[in-house]
C-alpha positions, 0 to 999 in steps of 0.5 A: 660901116662902123668899125666892129670890135674884135670882142664882138666878132669873137662872139660870132660863130664860124658861119656868121663870121664868114657872112660878115667877112663876105659882106665887108669885102663887098662893102670895101669893093663898092667903096673903092669903086665909089672912090674912083668914080665919084667923091667918097663921103667918108674915106675913113670907111675904107680904112674901117672896112679893111681893119674889120676884114683883117680882124675877121681873118685873124680870128678865123686863123686863131680858131683854125690853129685852136682846132689843129692844136686840139687834134694833136 
C-alpha cells in the first residue's frame, strides 16, 4: 500500500475517509499477521499503513474541531 498524502485524504468526504481508515486498519492487521507467520516482502508497508492511519485520524480530528468551532 503506497503512502497516501494528506492532501489526497483532505479531498475525501467524511464517509470516504472512514472507509479508507477501515481498509487501512484491515491491511495493517493482515500485514502484522503476515510478519508473524511468514516473511514479509516489504516491512516498510507496515510503516506506511501506520502513517496513513495517523493522517486519517488527524484529519478527522481537525474536522471535528472545525465543526465544534462553527457551533459556537
